[in-house]
Phi, psi and omega in degrees: 000137177231130174238119181257149177229133180234114185279350178078007179292163184297337180262003186271350179078177183284154174285136176216151185270167174304330181296324178294311182295314182298315182294323178295335181264010175092008176276152176235155183285126173265317179206146178203135178206156173259135180212158178282147175225123179261125178231116178051043177080003178248135183262135176235137171269113185248158173261127178247122184216156175234130178241149181228148174209120185061231178265006182261147174228145177233139180250132180232144164231124181212159173206165177247140175232117183236124179053043176080003179238146178264000000 
């Protein structure tokens, strides 16, 4: 499990998704979809994706929350 935090400060660089990092490292998309996820009565629209490289696969669920909004 990885949880990233981006404070938006001038030295923190741009926000980027796992898809950006994975593709730069030679991984390719096997499947990707946006779907709702309910957590404690709050709904989030998340990206669910699978990436592959060689014989390895990685599964990700991620979303961005900026200023209290997803």
